[in-house]
C-alpha positions in Angstrom: 104.8 102.7 135.8 107.4 99.9 135.3 106.7 97.6 138.4 110.4 97.1 139.6 110.7 100.9 140.5 107.7 100.7 142.8 108.2 98.5 146.3 104.8 97.4 147.8 102.9 100.8 148.7 102.0 101.0 152.5 98.2 100.7 152.8 98.3 104.4 154.6 99.4 105.9 151.6 96.1 105.8 149.8 97.9 104.6 146.5 101.3 106.3 145.2 102.0 104.4 142.2 104.2 103.9 139.1 105.2 107.2 137.6 104.2 109.3 134.6 105.3 113.0 133.6 102.5 115.4 133.0 101.7 116.7 129.0 101.4 119.9 128.0 98.1 121.3 126.3 96.3 124.0 124.4 93.0 123.8 125.8 89.2 124.2 125.0 89.3 126.9 122.9 88.7 129.7 125.7 90.9 132.6 127.2 92.7 131.4 130.1 95.0 134.1 130.2 92.7 135.5 133.3 91.8 132.0 134.9 92.9 131.1 138.3 94.7 127.8 139.3 91.7 126.8 140.9 90.1 128.1 137.9 92.3 126.4 135.8 92.5 122.7 137.6 88.3 122.8 137.5 88.7 123.4 133.8 91.2 120.5 133.4 88.5 117.8 133.9 89.2 114.6 133.9 92.4 113.5 132.6 95.0 110.6 130.3 98.5 109.5 131.0 100.7 108.8 128.2 102.2 106.1 130.4 105.3 103.9 129.8 106.1 105.8 127.0 108.4 108.8 126.5 109.7 107.8 130.2 110.8 104.4 129.3 114.6 104.0 130.1 116.8 100.9 130.6 116.5 100.9 135.0 119.5 101.9 137.3 121.9 101.5 134.6 121.2 105.0 133.5 122.2 104.6 130.0 122.4 106.8 127.5 120.2 106.1 125.1 118.4 107.6 121.7 114.9 108.2 120.2 114.9 104.4 120.4 114.1 104.7 123.8 110.2 105.3 123.6 109.2 101.9 122.5 112.1 100.4 125.0 109.4 99.1 127.3 107.0 97.7 124.6 104.5 100.6 123.8 103.9 102.0 120.1 105.5 105.2 119.5 103.0 108.6 120.9 100.9 109.6 117.5 98.2 112.5 116.9 95.6 109.4 116.2 95.9 108.3 119.8 95.3 111.7 121.0 92.8 112.5 119.3 91.0 108.8 120.3 91.3 109.9 123.8 89.8 113.4 123.6 87.2 111.9 121.6 86.3 109.5 124.5 86.2 112.9 126.8 89.3 113.4 128.0 90.1 117.2 128.5 93.8 116.9 129.9 96.7 115.0 128.8 99.9 114.5 131.1 102.5 113.3 129.5 105.7 111.2 130.9 109.3 112.3 130.1 112.5 111.4 131.6 115.2 114.1 130.2 118.4 112.5 131.4 118.8 109.2 129.7 119.1 112.2 126.4 121.8 114.6 127.8 125.2 115.0 128.5 127.5 115.0 131.2 126.7 118.7 132.0 122.8 118.1 131.6 122.6 119.4 127.5 119.3 118.2 126.5 119.7 116.3 123.1 117.7 118.6 120.5 116.4 115.4 118.6 115.4 114.4 121.6 113.6 118.2 123.0 112.4 118.3 119.4 110.8 114.6 119.8 108.8 115.5 123.1 107.8 119.1 121.7 106.4 117.4 118.5 104.2 115.1 120.6 103.3 118.5 123.0 102.1 120.2 119.6 99.8 117.0 118.6 97.9 117.8 122.3 97.9 121.4 121.9 95.7 120.6 118.5 93.2 118.4 120.3 92.5 121.9 122.7 93.6 119.9 125.3 95.0 120.6 128.4 98.5 119.4 128.7 100.9 118.0 131.8 104.7 118.4 130.8 107.1 117.3 133.9 110.7 115.7 134.8 109.7 111.8 135.2 111.9 108.6 136.5 114.4 111.4 139.0 116.3 108.8 140.8 119.3 111.2 140.9 116.9 113.8 143.0 117.3 111.7 145.7 115.8 113.8 148.7 118.9 113.6 151.2 121.1 117.2 152.6 123.9 115.3 151.1 122.2 115.4 148.1 120.5 118.5 147.8 122.9 120.6 146.2 123.7 117.6 143.2 120.1 117.2 142.8 119.2 120.8 142.5 121.8 122.0 139.8 120.3 118.9 137.6 117.2 119.9 138.2 117.6 123.7 137.7 119.6 122.6 134.5 116.8 120.7 132.7 113.8 122.9 133.6 115.5 125.8 132.5 115.8 124.1 129.0 112.3 122.7 128.9 110.9 126.2 130.1 112.9 127.8 127.9 111.9 125.6 125.2 108.0 125.9 125.7 108.0 129.5 127.1 105.4 130.9 124.5 103.2 128.3 124.9 99.7 129.9 126.7 98.4 128.5 129.9 97.3 125.4 128.3 100.3 124.0 129.1 101.4 123.1 132.7 104.8 122.0 133.6 104.9 119.5 137.1 108.5 120.2 138.8 108.8 116.5 139.5 107.3 113.3 140.0 108.0 110.7 142.6 110.8 112.0 144.3 111.4 110.1 147.2 113.9 108.1 148.7 114.8 105.7 146.2 114.7 102.2 147.2 115.6 103.0 150.5 113.7 103.1 153.9 110.8 105.3 154.0 110.5 105.2 150.3 106.5 105.2 150.0 105.5 106.3 154.0 105.6 109.7 153.6 109.2 110.1 154.3 111.2 111.7 157.1 111.1 115.5 158.4 114.5 116.0 156.3 113.3 114.2 153.4 109.9 116.6 152.9 111.8 119.7 153.8 114.7 118.9 150.9 111.1 118.1 148.6 110.2 121.6 149.7 113.4 123.0 148.6 113.4 121.1 145.3 110.1 122.8 144.5 111.2 126.2 145.0 114.4 126.1 142.8 111.6 124.2 140.2 109.2 127.4 140.6 112.2 129.5 140.4 113.6 128.7 137.9 110.8 128.6 135.6 109.8 131.8 136.5 113.3 133.3 135.7 112.9 131.9 132.0 110.0 134.9 131.8 107.6 134.9 128.1 104.2 133.2 129.2 106.4 131.3 132.4 105.8 133.9 134.3 102.0 132.8 134.9 102.1 129.5 134.0 100.4 126.9 136.2 103.3 125.0 138.1 102.6 121.1 139.2 104.8 120.7 143.0 104.8 117.1 144.8 104.2 116.2 147.8 107.0 114.0 148.9 106.5 110.7 146.4 103.4 112.9 145.6 101.9 111.3 148.4 98.8 111.5 149.8 99.3 110.6 153.1 98.5 113.4 155.2 101.7 114.2 156.7 103.5 114.3 153.6 100.2 117.1 152.5 101.2 118.6 155.8 104.5 119.5 155.1 104.4 120.8 151.7 105.7 123.9 151.6 104.0 126.0 148.9 106.0 128.8 147.2 104.5 132.4 147.7 102.7 132.6 143.6 99.3 132.2 143.0 99.8 129.8 139.9 101.3 126.9 141.7 99.4 123.7 142.0 100.0 120.6 144.2 100.3 117.4 142.9 99.1 114.2 144.3 98.9 110.4 143.2 96.2 108.6 144.4 95.6 104.5 143.6 93.0 104.7 146.5 92.2 102.9 148.4 95.3 101.0 147.3 93.9 97.5 148.7 91.4 97.4 145.9 93.4 99.2 143.1 97.0 97.7 143.2 97.6 95.2 146.2 97.9 91.6 145.4 99.3 90.4 148.8 97.8 90.9 152.3 94.6 92.5 152.9 94.1 92.6 148.7 90.8 92.9 147.6 88.4 93.0 144.2 85.1 94.4 145.9 84.6 98.0 145.7 82.3 98.0 148.9 81.3 100.9 151.5 84.8 100.5 153.3 86.6 101.1 150.2 84.3 104.1 149.2 84.6 105.7 153.0 88.0 105.2 152.3 88.0 107.4 148.9 86.0 110.1 150.6 88.4 110.1 153.3 91.4 111.0 150.7 88.9 113.7 149.6 88.4 114.9 152.9 91.8 115.3 153.9 92.6 117.0 150.4 90.2 119.3 151.0 91.0 120.4 154.9 94.3 120.5 154.1 94.7 122.4 150.4 91.3 123.1 148.9 89.5 125.0 152.0 93.2 127.3 151.8 92.5 128.1 148.5 95.2 125.9 146.9 94.7 123.9 143.3 95.1 120.0 143.4 95.6 118.0 140.4 95.5 114.4 141.2 98.2 113.5 138.3 98.1 109.9 138.7 95.6 107.2 139.9 94.0 104.2 138.2 92.2 100.5 139.4 94.3 97.7 138.1 92.7 94.7 136.3 91.6 92.1 138.9 89.0 90.3 136.3 86.5 92.9 138.3 85.3 95.1 135.6 82.2 95.7 137.2 83.8 96.4 140.7 86.2 98.5 139.0 83.1 101.0 137.2 81.8 101.4 140.8 85.0 102.5 142.0 85.1 104.8 139.2 81.9 106.3 139.7 82.9 107.1 143.6 86.1 109.0 142.4 84.8 110.7 139.4 81.7 111.9 141.8 84.2 113.1 144.3 86.7 114.7 142.3 84.1 116.3 140.9 82.1 117.6 143.8 85.7 119.1 144.8 86.6 120.8 141.7 89.6 118.2 141.2 91.2 117.6 138.2 92.0 113.8 138.4 94.6 112.4 135.3 94.3 108.0 134.7 97.4 106.5 134.3 97.7 103.8 131.5 100.9 102.0 130.5 98.8 100.2 127.9 98.9 97.0 129.8 94.9 95.7 129.8 95.8 92.6 132.2 98.1 92.6 135.6 100.5 89.2 134.1 102.6 89.1 136.8 100.3 90.0 139.3 101.8 93.0 141.1 99.1 95.3 140.1 100.3 96.7 137.3 97.2 96.3 134.8 96.4 99.9 133.9 95.8 99.7 130.3 92.8 101.1 129.0 93.6 102.1 125.2 95.2 99.7 122.9 98.2 102.1 121.2 98.3 100.2 118.2 94.0 99.4 117.2 93.6 102.8 118.9 90.1 100.8 120.6 89.2 100.7 124.1 90.1 97.5 125.7 86.7 95.6 126.8 87.6 95.5 130.2 88.6 99.3 130.3 86.3 100.8 128.6 83.2 100.5 131.0 85.6 101.5 133.6 86.4 105.1 131.5 82.9 105.5 130.7 82.0 105.4 134.2 84.7 108.0 134.8 83.5 110.7 132.2 79.9 110.1 132.9 80.0 110.5 136.4 82.3 113.7 136.2 80.8 115.3 133.6 77.2 114.5 134.4 76.7 113.4 131.3 76.6 110.4 128.9 80.4 109.8 127.3 80.7 111.9 124.7 79.9 110.3 120.8 81.1 110.8 117.5 78.7 110.9 114.5 79.5 108.5 111.9 78.7 111.4 109.5 81.9 113.0 110.9 84.0 109.9 109.8 85.5 108.5 106.5 83.7 105.7 105.1 85.2 103.7 101.9 83.8 100.5 100.2 86.6 98.0 99.0 84.6 97.8 95.7 81.7 100.0 94.1 81.3 98.0 91.0 80.0 94.6 90.7 78.9 92.4 86.9 76.3 90.2 87.9 76.9 86.7 88.3 74.0 85.6 90.6 76.3 85.7 93.7 75.8 87.8 96.7 78.2 90.8 96.8 79.0 92.3 100.0 81.9 95.0 99.7 84.3 95.5 103.0 84.0 98.6 104.3 86.6 100.6 105.9 86.3 103.3 108.0 88.7 106.5 109.8 88.5 109.0 112.2 91.2 111.3 112.4 93.4 108.9 111.6 91.9 106.2 113.3 90.5 103.1 111.6 87.1 101.9 113.4 86.5 98.4 114.1 83.1 96.6 113.1 81.0 95.2 115.4 82.4 97.5 118.3 82.3 101.3 117.0 79.5 100.2 114.4 77.5 97.8 112.7 77.4 97.5 108.7 74.1 96.0 107.5 73.4 95.2 103.9 70.7 95.2 101.2 70.8 93.6 97.9 74.1 93.4 95.8 72.8 89.9 94.2 69.9 91.5 91.2 71.1 93.9 89.0 70.5 97.9 90.6 72.0 99.1 93.5 72.7 97.4 96.9 73.1 99.2 100.2 75.6 99.4 103.0 74.0 100.8 106.2 76.6 102.0 108.7 75.0 102.3 112.7 77.7 103.9 115.3 78.1 102.2 118.3 80.3 102.6 121.6 81.3 106.0 121.3 80.4 106.6 117.9 76.3 107.4 116.9 74.0 107.8 114.1 73.9 106.2 110.5 75.5 106.2 107.4 74.0 105.1 103.9 77.0 103.7 101.3 75.6 102.5 97.9 77.6 99.9 95.4 76.3 99.3 92.2 75.6 95.5 90.2 75.6 95.9 86.7 74.9 93.7 83.5 78.1 92.5 81.4 78.4 94.3 78.4 80.9 94.3 75.9 82.0 97.8 76.6 83.3 96.6 80.0 85.8 94.3 78.0 89.3 94.4 76.4 89.2 94.2 73.2 92.6 92.9 71.3 93.1 92.9 67.1 96.1 90.8 65.7 97.1 93.7 63.9 95.9 97.1 63.9 96.8 98.2 60.0 97.2 97.0 56.7 98.9 97.7 53.1 96.1 97.9 50.2 96.1 95.5 48.1 92.6 94.4 46.8 92.1 91.7 49.4 89.8 92.2 52.7 91.6 91.9 55.9 90.3 90.9 59.1 91.9 90.8 61.8 91.5 88.4 64.6 89.8 89.2 67.5 90.4 88.8 71.7 87.6 89.7 74.2 88.2 89.4 77.7 86.5 90.0 80.8 88.3 90.6 83.7 91.6 88.7 82.8 89.4 85.6 81.1 88.9 85.2 77.7 85.5 84.8 76.4 84.2 83.1 73.6 83.6 83.8 70.4 79.6 82.5 69.8 78.9 81.5 73.1 79.7 85.3 74.6 80.1 87.1 71.1 79.8 87.6 67.5 81.6 89.7 65.3 81.0 91.5 62.1 83.7 93.6 60.0 83.2 96.4 57.8 85.1 98.6 55.0 88.1 95.6 55.3 89.0 95.8 51.5 89.4 99.5 50.7 91.7 102.6 51.9 90.7 104.0 55.1 89.4 103.0 57.9 88.3 99.7 58.6 86.2 98.2 61.3 85.3 95.2 63.2 82.0 95.3 65.2 81.8 92.8 68.3 78.2 92.0 69.6 77.2 90.7 73.1 75.7 87.4 73.5 74.6 85.3 76.4 75.4 86.7 79.3 76.8 89.7 77.9 75.0 92.6 76.0 75.5 94.9 73.6 78.4 95.6 71.2 81.7 97.9 70.3 83.2 98.8 67.3 87.2 98.8 66.9 88.6 100.7 64.3 91.9 99.5 62.6 93.0 100.8 59.1 94.3 100.0 55.9 96.7 102.2 54.3 97.7 102.6 50.5 100.7 101.3 49.5 101.7 104.1 47.8 101.5 108.0 49.6 102.8 110.1 46.7 99.5 111.3 45.5 98.2 112.3 49.0 98.3 115.8 50.9 100.1 116.3 54.7 97.0 116.1 56.5 95.4 113.7 55.2 95.9 111.3 57.7 92.7 108.7 56.6 93.5 109.1 52.8 89.9 109.7 52.3 91.8 112.6 49.9 90.2 115.2 52.0 91.2 116.9 55.5 88.1 117.2 58.1 87.3 116.9 61.2 88.1 113.3 61.2 91.8 113.6 60.6 92.1 115.5 63.3 90.2 113.7 66.5 92.6 110.6 64.7 95.8 113.1 65.1 94.3 114.3 68.7 94.3 110.6 69.7 97.6 109.8 68.7 98.7 113.3 70.5 96.7 112.2 73.6 98.5 108.4 73.4 94.8 106.8 73.2 95.9 105.3 70.1 98.7 103.8 67.9 99.0 105.6 64.3 100.2 103.3 61.5 103.6 104.6 60.3 101.8 105.5 57.1 99.2 107.6 58.7 102.1 109.0 61.2 103.9 110.8 58.4 100.7 111.8 56.6 100.4 113.9 59.9 103.4 115.1 60.4 102.9 118.7 59.3 106.5 120.9 60.1 108.5 117.8 58.8 110.2 116.6 62.6 109.4 113.5 62.1 107.2 113.3 65.2 103.4 114.0 65.7 102.7 116.2 68.5 100.5 119.6 69.5 102.3 121.5 66.9 101.1 119.2 64.2 97.9 118.8 65.7 97.5 123.4 66.1 98.4 123.3 62.2 95.7 120.8 61.3 93.0 122.1 63.1 93.9 125.8 61.8 93.5 124.8 58.6 90.3 122.5 59.1 88.5 125.9 60.7 90.1 128.0 57.6 92.1 130.4 59.1 95.5 128.9 58.1 95.7 126.6 55.2 98.2 123.6 55.2 101.4 123.9 52.8 100.0 122.4 49.4 102.4 119.2 50.1 102.1 115.8 48.9 103.0 112.9 52.0 107.3 112.4 51.7 
C-alpha cells in the first residue's frame, strides 16, 4: 500500500486505499466442503494483511525482479513465526497480496522460484488453521478500458490459470481474489467509482477470472472466489454496477478505509476524532453493503480496512469498536491492512503498522486498536496464550556462592517468537544470594497469561568443581619420591595453595598408582584425589594385562584400560604396552574385551611377558 500508488481518495469513497493481495488459508479444523459462501464469509471473521511484502515491485518501470523483491519496500521476509503471532492474537484470516508480473516472462510464464516462494508462505498460513486469501496485486496492466480489455484479459487469464493449477488441490480454506483494486491508474475517475464503461470492463475481467479458475478443475470447481468492484470501491455507484457471475461460490471484494476523513485523510476535512458523525458514516457504509449485496444472499469480504496512526490511539480504539461491531452484526469478515509503518512519517495517511515484523511484538500505539477489534468482533477478550505452552530458559542454572546476588536472564519463546520482558511477561526473582535454590517467577502479560517458575542453584565452592592439573602424570621407578607440582583453577582463576587448598601425596615412591589429594580450605570445601603412576624401569618381569604393575590382573586393570579407551585418562607408554593384549600397537575395545574375559574367568590371557 505504497503512498505513491494512491491519489487522494474522494471523500465519498468510504476509504479505498492502498493495495494488498489476498492470502491462502487452512482454517479452523472444520469441514468447509459443504459450507455456502455466506457461511464461509461469517467463519472467516477478523483477518490481517501481509502488506508491502510479496506485492512489492519497482514502481511504474515494470522491471523484472527475483526473490529479492520481497524486501524491496523495506519489510523483512515473511515467516511462519509472524503468522503464528498474528493467529495467536485472534486473527482467523490472512490475506497475502502478491504481485506476479515482475516474476514472469513476456509470455506471462511465472518463475518457478517465485511460485515456490508464494506457495511456501501460503503453506505456513495453512499450518495455522487460518483462511487465506491469495490474489493478484498491483495490476497496473489491467486498466479497464475497452481498448485495453483484450490485452488485460489475456494476461489475467494466463496468470490465474497457472496460480489456480498450482493450488487446485488445496481445500476451501484457500480463497482466490481475482484482482486487487482494478481502476484507471493515475487517470480520470481513478477513485470515484469509475465510469459506466470502466465498470463494465471490470465485470468482464471478473468473469474471465471466475471462468479461468473453474476450468482448472480439482477443488477449484467449488473454491470461493472474490471479485472486486471498480477499484474495490465501496461507493454505491461501484457496488450497484458490479455484475456477479451465476456462481454460488463467488464473494464480493470491497476495500473500506472508512470514514476516510478519519482513517486516511491528512488534508482538508481531515479529523483525528471519532465522533457520532464518523460513526454514522460507518453505519451508512454497512447499510449500503447490506442492501446491495447481503440482502440478496451475496457474500461480502472487506479485504482491506485500517485507520492510519494520527497520534490518536484512543480515538482509533473507538473506531475499531464500532467497525468490528457493525461487521460482526452483518456477518462480514474484515481484513486489517498492515504495512508495518506504525507512524505516518510522510503525512500521507499511510501509518498502518500493527505488528513489528522483526520482533513480532505489537506496536504500543496499535495493540489497543487490535485488541478492540478482536474483543468487539468476537464478543470476548483477546485470546491469550498460557506461558506453560512457551519455552522458558535461564541463561545460567548454577552459580557458586560469592556473597553477591545472582539473577540469570530469561529467554521465553513461543512458536519461534521471542517474547519481550515487560510486554509479554514479568520476571520476579527470589533467593539467588545465599547457598540454596533461587526462583524466577514468570507472569504472563498482554497476550500471555499464567505463571511459570524456573529454578537455579547457588552452591558452595568445592574442590570437585575445580580443575586440577599435575606437572607430570607418570614417572619411572628409581627409589626416590616423586611429587608432581599441582595447579588448581576455578572458573579460569588460579587458586593459591594454603589459602584455598592443601595437598598430600600417597605412595609417591613405589611402583604402581600414586595419588595426590587436594583438600579445600577457606571458601572451598571437599577434596579430590588425582592419580598418577610410577612405572618399573624394566618391564620384562611383568605379564600382559598387568597395567598397574602390581603383579595381578584384576578389575583395576580393566578399569584403567577402559578409561584409556574412552579417552578419560592418558596412559603412560609403559602402561599402554601392558594393555596392548593383541599386540597391534593400540589400546582399544579388543584389548579391553580380552582383559575383561580374563578377569571374569571366561578366557585366560596369553601367559606372556610385556614385550
